[in-house]
C-alpha positions in Angstrom: 70.2 59.7 118.1 72.0 57.1 116.0 73.8 57.0 112.7 71.2 54.9 110.9 73.3 51.7 110.8 72.2 49.7 113.8 73.7 46.5 114.8 77.1 45.0 113.9 78.3 46.0 110.5 81.8 46.5 109.3 83.0 49.7 107.6 82.8 48.3 104.0 79.2 47.0 104.6 78.2 50.4 105.8 79.9 52.1 102.9 78.0 50.0 100.4 74.7 51.0 102.0 75.1 54.7 101.8 74.2 56.6 98.6 76.6 57.7 95.9 79.2 60.3 96.9 80.2 63.1 94.6 79.3 66.4 93.0 75.5 66.4 92.4 75.1 63.0 94.0 73.0 61.8 97.0 75.9 62.8 99.2 77.5 65.9 97.7 81.3 65.9 97.9 83.7 68.4 96.1 85.3 66.9 93.0 88.8 68.0 94.1 88.6 66.3 97.5 89.3 62.6 98.4 88.8 60.2 101.2 91.8 58.0 102.2 90.7 54.4 102.4 92.0 50.9 103.2 92.7 48.4 100.4 89.4 46.7 101.0 87.5 49.7 99.5 87.3 50.3 95.7 89.9 52.7 94.4 87.4 55.1 92.7 86.5 58.7 93.4 86.2 59.9 96.1 88.1 57.0 97.7 91.9 56.7 97.3 93.6 53.6 98.3 97.3 52.7 98.4 99.0 50.9 95.6 99.2 47.1 95.9 102.5 45.4 95.4 101.2 43.8 92.2 100.7 47.4 90.9 104.3 48.2 91.6 106.2 45.3 90.0 107.7 45.7 86.6 107.4 49.4 86.7 110.3 51.7 85.9 112.4 52.5 89.1 111.2 56.1 89.1 107.6 55.1 89.0 108.2 52.5 91.8 109.7 55.2 94.0 106.8 57.6 93.3 104.3 54.9 94.2 106.2 53.9 97.4 106.3 57.6 98.4 102.6 57.9 97.8 101.9 54.8 99.9 104.0 56.1 102.7 102.2 59.5 102.7 98.8 57.7 102.4 99.6 55.4 105.3 100.8 58.3 107.6 97.7 60.4 106.9 95.3 57.6 107.2 96.7 56.5 110.6 96.6 60.2 111.8 93.0 60.5 110.8 92.1 57.3 112.6 93.8 58.5 115.7 92.0 61.8 115.6 88.5 60.3 115.2 89.3 57.3 117.4 
C-alpha cells in the first residue's frame, strides 16, 4: 500500500498534485475547518499560514499585537501537530 506519491517529492509539490479541497470539491472538507500550513503554502482556504513580517509593519499597535498572538498560537499548534504525526 502506498500514498500515491512515489519517489522524492516535497510537501508543497505533493499538495499541488492533489485535487481541490473544500465543500463539494474533489476532497470534501468542512467549510469551518482549516489546515495549519507553513509560509511556503498559499494562504487560502482551507490552508492558514502565519502572518509575514511585511504584513505586520505599519499596522496599528493593537492589530500588530493581534497578529503576533495569532502567529504564536499558529506556531505552537503546528509544531504540536508535527510532533504527533512524526
